[in-house]
ROLODO-333334 format. One record per residue (C-alpha): chain; x, y, z; residue number from 1. Coordinates in pm, whole numbers, m for minus. Layout:
! ROLODO-333334
<atom><c>A</c><px>X</px><py>Y</py><pz>Z</pz><k>NUM</k></atom>
...
END
This chain:
! ROLODO-333334
<atom><c>A</c><px>0</px><py>0</py><pz>0</pz><k>1</k></atom>
<atom><c>A</c><px>118</px><py>348</py><pz>m78</pz><k>2</k></atom>
<atom><c>A</c><px>185</px><py>559</py><pz>233</pz><k>3</k></atom>
<atom><c>A</c><px>186</px><py>932</py><pz>264</pz><k>4</k></atom>
<atom><c>A</c><px>505</px><py>1093</py><pz>381</pz><k>5</k></atom>
<atom><c>A</c><px>489</px><py>1208</py><pz>739</pz><k>6</k></atom>
<atom><c>A</c><px>179</px><py>1014</py><pz>845</pz><k>7</k></atom>
<atom><c>A</c><px>125</px><py>1023</py><pz>1215</pz><k>8</k></atom>
<atom><c>A</c><px>280</px><py>1366</py><pz>1253</pz><k>9</k></atom>
<atom><c>A</c><px>295</px><py>1694</py><pz>1079</pz><k>10</k></atom>
<atom><c>A</c><px>624</px><py>1866</py><pz>1058</pz><k>11</k></atom>
<atom><c>A</c><px>790</px><py>1572</py><pz>1233</pz><k>12</k></atom>
<atom><c>A</c><px>682</px><py>1676</py><pz>1584</pz><k>13</k></atom>
<atom><c>A</c><px>462</px><py>1369</py><pz>1651</pz><k>14</k></atom>
<atom><c>A</c><px>188</px><py>1576</py><pz>1816</pz><k>15</k></atom>
<atom><c>A</c><px>m80</px><py>1554</py><pz>1550</pz><k>16</k></atom>
<atom><c>A</c><px>m69</px><py>1931</py><pz>1530</pz><k>17</k></atom>
<atom><c>A</c><px>64</px><py>2156</py><pz>1257</pz><k>18</k></atom>
<atom><c>A</c><px>200</px><py>2503</py><pz>1265</pz><k>19</k></atom>
<atom><c>A</c><px>m31</px><py>2776</py><pz>1141</pz><k>20</k></atom>
<atom><c>A</c><px>164</px><py>2963</py><pz>876</pz><k>21</k></atom>
<atom><c>A</c><px>355</px><py>3256</py><pz>1010</pz><k>22</k></atom>
<atom><c>A</c><px>198</px><py>3252</py><pz>1358</pz><k>23</k></atom>
<atom><c>A</c><px>411</px><py>2995</py><pz>1541</pz><k>24</k></atom>
<atom><c>A</c><px>91</px><py>2847</py><pz>1689</pz><k>25</k></atom>
<atom><c>A</c><px>m22</px><py>2487</py><pz>1652</pz><k>26</k></atom>
<atom><c>A</c><px>m366</px><py>2369</py><pz>1535</pz><k>27</k></atom>
<atom><c>A</c><px>m505</px><py>2015</py><pz>1548</pz><k>28</k></atom>
<atom><c>A</c><px>m486</px><py>1808</py><pz>1234</pz><k>29</k></atom>
<atom><c>A</c><px>m785</px><py>1587</py><pz>1149</pz><k>30</k></atom>
<atom><c>A</c><px>m737</px><py>1214</py><pz>1113</pz><k>31</k></atom>
<atom><c>A</c><px>m409</px><py>1175</py><pz>1295</pz><k>32</k></atom>
<atom><c>A</c><px>m490</px><py>914</py><pz>1556</pz><k>33</k></atom>
<atom><c>A</c><px>m775</px><py>1092</py><pz>1730</pz><k>34</k></atom>
<atom><c>A</c><px>m1120</px><py>979</py><pz>1636</pz><k>35</k></atom>
<atom><c>A</c><px>m1278</px><py>1307</py><pz>1734</pz><k>36</k></atom>
<atom><c>A</c><px>m1464</px><py>1487</py><pz>1463</pz><k>37</k></atom>
<atom><c>A</c><px>m1367</px><py>1847</py><pz>1465</pz><k>38</k></atom>
<atom><c>A</c><px>m1640</px><py>2098</py><pz>1392</pz><k>39</k></atom>
<atom><c>A</c><px>m1644</px><py>2237</py><pz>1042</pz><k>40</k></atom>
<atom><c>A</c><px>m1502</px><py>2585</py><pz>1016</pz><k>41</k></atom>
<atom><c>A</c><px>m1767</px><py>2854</py><pz>1036</pz><k>42</k></atom>
<atom><c>A</c><px>m1868</px><py>2971</py><pz>693</pz><k>43</k></atom>
<atom><c>A</c><px>m1980</px><py>3321</py><pz>631</pz><k>44</k></atom>
<atom><c>A</c><px>m2345</px><py>3326</py><pz>534</pz><k>45</k></atom>
<atom><c>A</c><px>m2422</px><py>3321</py><pz>164</pz><k>46</k></atom>
<atom><c>A</c><px>m2477</px><py>3671</py><pz>31</pz><k>47</k></atom>
<atom><c>A</c><px>m2842</px><py>3760</py><pz>11</pz><k>48</k></atom>
<atom><c>A</c><px>m2932</px><py>3889</py><pz>m333</pz><k>49</k></atom>
<atom><c>A</c><px>m3017</px><py>4257</py><pz>m323</pz><k>50</k></atom>
<atom><c>A</c><px>m3391</px><py>4292</py><pz>m345</pz><k>51</k></atom>
<atom><c>A</c><px>m3480</px><py>4588</py><pz>m562</pz><k>52</k></atom>
<atom><c>A</c><px>m3796</px><py>4775</py><pz>m469</pz><k>53</k></atom>
<atom><c>A</c><px>m4088</px><py>4726</py><pz>m702</pz><k>54</k></atom>
<atom><c>A</c><px>m4137</px><py>5010</py><pz>m947</pz><k>55</k></atom>
<atom><c>A</c><px>m4507</px><py>5088</py><pz>m965</pz><k>56</k></atom>
<atom><c>A</c><px>m4473</px><py>5434</py><pz>m1115</pz><k>57</k></atom>
<atom><c>A</c><px>m4214</px><py>5680</py><pz>m1238</pz><k>58</k></atom>
<atom><c>A</c><px>m4190</px><py>5832</py><pz>m888</pz><k>59</k></atom>
<atom><c>A</c><px>m4039</px><py>5503</py><pz>m766</pz><k>60</k></atom>
<atom><c>A</c><px>m3737</px><py>5547</py><pz>m995</pz><k>61</k></atom>
<atom><c>A</c><px>m3433</px><py>5672</py><pz>m800</pz><k>62</k></atom>
<atom><c>A</c><px>m3313</px><py>5872</py><pz>m1100</pz><k>63</k></atom>
<atom><c>A</c><px>m3649</px><py>6055</py><pz>m1114</pz><k>64</k></atom>
<atom><c>A</c><px>m3638</px><py>6143</py><pz>m743</pz><k>65</k></atom>
<atom><c>A</c><px>m3276</px><py>6260</py><pz>m764</pz><k>66</k></atom>
<atom><c>A</c><px>m3332</px><py>6474</py><pz>m1073</pz><k>67</k></atom>
<atom><c>A</c><px>m3640</px><py>6633</py><pz>m917</pz><k>68</k></atom>
<atom><c>A</c><px>m3455</px><py>6715</py><pz>m592</pz><k>69</k></atom>
<atom><c>A</c><px>m3162</px><py>6870</py><pz>m780</pz><k>70</k></atom>
<atom><c>A</c><px>m3406</px><py>7074</py><pz>m992</pz><k>71</k></atom>
<atom><c>A</c><px>m3555</px><py>7224</py><pz>m675</pz><k>72</k></atom>
<atom><c>A</c><px>m3208</px><py>7305</py><pz>m544</pz><k>73</k></atom>
<atom><c>A</c><px>m3114</px><py>7481</py><pz>m869</pz><k>74</k></atom>
<atom><c>A</c><px>m3428</px><py>7694</py><pz>m855</pz><k>75</k></atom>
<atom><c>A</c><px>m3371</px><py>7789</py><pz>m492</pz><k>76</k></atom>
<atom><c>A</c><px>m2994</px><py>7833</py><pz>m478</pz><k>77</k></atom>
<atom><c>A</c><px>m2845</px><py>7884</py><pz>m824</pz><k>78</k></atom>
<atom><c>A</c><px>m3086</px><py>8078</py><pz>m1043</pz><k>79</k></atom>
<atom><c>A</c><px>m3112</px><py>8375</py><pz>m802</pz><k>80</k></atom>
<atom><c>A</c><px>m2736</px><py>8441</py><pz>m828</pz><k>81</k></atom>
<atom><c>A</c><px>m2735</px><py>8480</py><pz>m1207</pz><k>82</k></atom>
<atom><c>A</c><px>m2716</px><py>8837</py><pz>m1340</pz><k>83</k></atom>
<atom><c>A</c><px>m3016</px><py>8997</py><pz>m1508</pz><k>84</k></atom>
<atom><c>A</c><px>m2822</px><py>9001</py><pz>m1837</pz><k>85</k></atom>
<atom><c>A</c><px>m2843</px><py>8618</py><pz>m1847</pz><k>86</k></atom>
<atom><c>A</c><px>m3219</px><py>8609</py><pz>m1780</pz><k>87</k></atom>
<atom><c>A</c><px>m3308</px><py>8513</py><pz>m2139</pz><k>88</k></atom>
<atom><c>A</c><px>m3003</px><py>8307</py><pz>m2222</pz><k>89</k></atom>
<atom><c>A</c><px>m2818</px><py>8095</py><pz>m1965</pz><k>90</k></atom>
<atom><c>A</c><px>m3081</px><py>8126</py><pz>m1693</pz><k>91</k></atom>
<atom><c>A</c><px>m3361</px><py>8030</py><pz>m1932</pz><k>92</k></atom>
<atom><c>A</c><px>m3161</px><py>7735</py><pz>m2066</pz><k>93</k></atom>
<atom><c>A</c><px>m3090</px><py>7606</py><pz>m1715</pz><k>94</k></atom>
<atom><c>A</c><px>m3458</px><py>7642</py><pz>m1623</pz><k>95</k></atom>
<atom><c>A</c><px>m3573</px><py>7443</py><pz>m1927</pz><k>96</k></atom>
<atom><c>A</c><px>m3308</px><py>7170</py><pz>m1898</pz><k>97</k></atom>
<atom><c>A</c><px>m3346</px><py>7109</py><pz>m1526</pz><k>98</k></atom>
<atom><c>A</c><px>m3725</px><py>7083</py><pz>m1556</pz><k>99</k></atom>
<atom><c>A</c><px>m3707</px><py>6865</py><pz>m1864</pz><k>100</k></atom>
<atom><c>A</c><px>m3514</px><py>6576</py><pz>m1705</pz><k>101</k></atom>
<atom><c>A</c><px>m3779</px><py>6458</py><pz>m1454</pz><k>102</k></atom>
<atom><c>A</c><px>m4052</px><py>6527</py><pz>m1712</pz><k>103</k></atom>
<atom><c>A</c><px>m3880</px><py>6310</py><pz>m1974</pz><k>104</k></atom>
<atom><c>A</c><px>m3829</px><py>6029</py><pz>m1724</pz><k>105</k></atom>
<atom><c>A</c><px>m4198</px><py>6041</py><pz>m1632</pz><k>106</k></atom>
<atom><c>A</c><px>m4308</px><py>6048</py><pz>m1996</pz><k>107</k></atom>
<atom><c>A</c><px>m4068</px><py>5768</py><pz>m2087</pz><k>108</k></atom>
<atom><c>A</c><px>m4202</px><py>5554</py><pz>m1805</pz><k>109</k></atom>
<atom><c>A</c><px>m4552</px><py>5592</py><pz>m1943</pz><k>110</k></atom>
<atom><c>A</c><px>m4423</px><py>5458</py><pz>m2277</pz><k>111</k></atom>
<atom><c>A</c><px>m4235</px><py>5163</py><pz>m2125</pz><k>112</k></atom>
<atom><c>A</c><px>m4451</px><py>4919</py><pz>m2319</pz><k>113</k></atom>
<atom><c>A</c><px>m4280</px><py>5054</py><pz>m2634</pz><k>114</k></atom>
<atom><c>A</c><px>m3914</px><py>4957</py><pz>m2639</pz><k>115</k></atom>
<atom><c>A</c><px>m3804</px><py>5240</py><pz>m2868</pz><k>116</k></atom>
<atom><c>A</c><px>m4040</px><py>5494</py><pz>m2711</pz><k>117</k></atom>
<atom><c>A</c><px>m3898</px><py>5441</py><pz>m2364</pz><k>118</k></atom>
<atom><c>A</c><px>m3540</px><py>5455</py><pz>m2491</pz><k>119</k></atom>
<atom><c>A</c><px>m3603</px><py>5780</py><pz>m2678</pz><k>120</k></atom>
<atom><c>A</c><px>m3717</px><py>5960</py><pz>m2363</pz><k>121</k></atom>
<atom><c>A</c><px>m3435</px><py>5820</py><pz>m2149</pz><k>122</k></atom>
<atom><c>A</c><px>m3181</px><py>5926</py><pz>m2416</pz><k>123</k></atom>
<atom><c>A</c><px>m3338</px><py>6272</py><pz>m2432</pz><k>124</k></atom>
<atom><c>A</c><px>m3322</px><py>6304</py><pz>m2051</pz><k>125</k></atom>
<atom><c>A</c><px>m2955</px><py>6202</py><pz>m2061</pz><k>126</k></atom>
<atom><c>A</c><px>m2887</px><py>6465</py><pz>m2330</pz><k>127</k></atom>
<atom><c>A</c><px>m3057</px><py>6735</py><pz>m2119</pz><k>128</k></atom>
<atom><c>A</c><px>m2852</px><py>6627</py><pz>m1816</pz><k>129</k></atom>
<atom><c>A</c><px>m2527</px><py>6651</py><pz>m2013</pz><k>130</k></atom>
<atom><c>A</c><px>m2629</px><py>6989</py><pz>m2153</pz><k>131</k></atom>
<atom><c>A</c><px>m2701</px><py>7106</py><pz>m1800</pz><k>132</k></atom>
<atom><c>A</c><px>m2350</px><py>7004</py><pz>m1692</pz><k>133</k></atom>
<atom><c>A</c><px>m2212</px><py>7243</py><pz>m1957</pz><k>134</k></atom>
<atom><c>A</c><px>m2445</px><py>7523</py><pz>m1844</pz><k>135</k></atom>
<atom><c>A</c><px>m2345</px><py>7475</py><pz>m1480</pz><k>136</k></atom>
<atom><c>A</c><px>m1978</px><py>7484</py><pz>m1580</pz><k>137</k></atom>
<atom><c>A</c><px>m2043</px><py>7814</py><pz>m1757</pz><k>138</k></atom>
<atom><c>A</c><px>m2210</px><py>7960</py><pz>m1448</pz><k>139</k></atom>
<atom><c>A</c><px>m1922</px><py>7839</py><pz>m1230</pz><k>140</k></atom>
<atom><c>A</c><px>m1657</px><py>7989</py><pz>m1459</pz><k>141</k></atom>
<atom><c>A</c><px>m1832</px><py>8315</py><pz>m1549</pz><k>142</k></atom>
<atom><c>A</c><px>m2040</px><py>8430</py><pz>m1252</pz><k>143</k></atom>
<atom><c>A</c><px>m1983</px><py>8233</py><pz>m932</pz><k>144</k></atom>
<atom><c>A</c><px>m1780</px><py>8339</py><pz>m631</pz><k>145</k></atom>
<atom><c>A</c><px>m1589</px><py>8076</py><pz>m426</pz><k>146</k></atom>
<atom><c>A</c><px>m1895</px><py>7948</py><pz>m234</pz><k>147</k></atom>
<atom><c>A</c><px>m2112</px><py>7941</py><pz>m546</pz><k>148</k></atom>
<atom><c>A</c><px>m1837</px><py>7760</py><pz>m738</pz><k>149</k></atom>
<atom><c>A</c><px>m1854</px><py>7483</py><pz>m478</pz><k>150</k></atom>
<atom><c>A</c><px>m2232</px><py>7466</py><pz>m525</pz><k>151</k></atom>
<atom><c>A</c><px>m2189</px><py>7449</py><pz>m903</pz><k>152</k></atom>
<atom><c>A</c><px>m1929</px><py>7173</py><pz>m869</pz><k>153</k></atom>
<atom><c>A</c><px>m2164</px><py>6976</py><pz>m642</pz><k>154</k></atom>
<atom><c>A</c><px>m2451</px><py>7017</py><pz>m891</pz><k>155</k></atom>
<atom><c>A</c><px>m2223</px><py>6910</py><pz>m1178</pz><k>156</k></atom>
<atom><c>A</c><px>m2138</px><py>6592</py><pz>m987</pz><k>157</k></atom>
<atom><c>A</c><px>m2508</px><py>6529</py><pz>m920</pz><k>158</k></atom>
<atom><c>A</c><px>m2597</px><py>6564</py><pz>m1288</pz><k>159</k></atom>
<atom><c>A</c><px>m2305</px><py>6344</py><pz>m1386</pz><k>160</k></atom>
<atom><c>A</c><px>m2446</px><py>6078</py><pz>m1152</pz><k>161</k></atom>
<atom><c>A</c><px>m2794</px><py>6129</py><pz>m1299</pz><k>162</k></atom>
<atom><c>A</c><px>m2652</px><py>6089</py><pz>m1652</pz><k>163</k></atom>
<atom><c>A</c><px>m2485</px><py>5762</py><pz>m1552</pz><k>164</k></atom>
<atom><c>A</c><px>m2806</px><py>5637</py><pz>m1388</pz><k>165</k></atom>
<atom><c>A</c><px>m3000</px><py>5718</py><pz>m1703</pz><k>166</k></atom>
<atom><c>A</c><px>m2745</px><py>5531</py><pz>m1913</pz><k>167</k></atom>
<atom><c>A</c><px>m2767</px><py>5228</py><pz>m1680</pz><k>168</k></atom>
<atom><c>A</c><px>m3148</px><py>5242</py><pz>m1688</pz><k>169</k></atom>
<atom><c>A</c><px>m3138</px><py>5232</py><pz>m2068</pz><k>170</k></atom>
<atom><c>A</c><px>m2895</px><py>4938</py><pz>m2064</pz><k>171</k></atom>
<atom><c>A</c><px>m3108</px><py>4749</py><pz>m1811</pz><k>172</k></atom>
<atom><c>A</c><px>m3418</px><py>4811</py><pz>m2020</pz><k>173</k></atom>
<atom><c>A</c><px>m3245</px><py>4677</py><pz>m2331</pz><k>174</k></atom>
<atom><c>A</c><px>m3128</px><py>4366</py><pz>m2145</pz><k>175</k></atom>
<atom><c>A</c><px>m3476</px><py>4310</py><pz>m2001</pz><k>176</k></atom>
<atom><c>A</c><px>m3636</px><py>4331</py><pz>m2346</pz><k>177</k></atom>
<atom><c>A</c><px>m3380</px><py>4099</py><pz>m2503</pz><k>178</k></atom>
<atom><c>A</c><px>m3434</px><py>3838</py><pz>m2231</pz><k>179</k></atom>
<atom><c>A</c><px>m3810</px><py>3877</py><pz>m2261</pz><k>180</k></atom>
<atom><c>A</c><px>m3798</px><py>3819</py><pz>m2639</pz><k>181</k></atom>
<atom><c>A</c><px>m3591</px><py>3503</py><pz>m2591</pz><k>182</k></atom>
<atom><c>A</c><px>m3837</px><py>3370</py><pz>m2332</pz><k>183</k></atom>
<atom><c>A</c><px>m4132</px><py>3441</py><pz>m2559</pz><k>184</k></atom>
<atom><c>A</c><px>m3971</px><py>3251</py><pz>m2849</pz><k>185</k></atom>
<atom><c>A</c><px>m3922</px><py>2938</py><pz>m2643</pz><k>186</k></atom>
END
């Protein structure tokens, strides 16, 4: 019969224990003369899949809620600082873009039964968000003092996050429709 090297001891010490790497401590080795069954090492619990909340309406979409909250902040904190000379240009553009994003998300959600219809509105909302980033950069560089520049930078980061969420929503929608088509063919 073929024997394993070192049976009966680990590391040649004859104790039925082996050194834990790098610690200098000894731990029992299973199956070396003692018939005791050692308890299995504790396993970390299996990760619980993240349960996404059910979306019953457009107001349940995180990207809608975020875009609406940032719109309110722009109206309250940013638009009042713009000079009167920008009333019909930059100020008007920011007003229209910031209001358009939650509106487009809501309208797109109502057309979710149409694959292309939903995507069109999400793409349009993403375009408005990106356009708003440019407008906020212009305000920051042309009219804002130090404190207002920080506000503009914060708003730019928020709209960048909104743009990424809109992109991910569009990708998820595409994946969902592709999987649905495959299921319906089977």
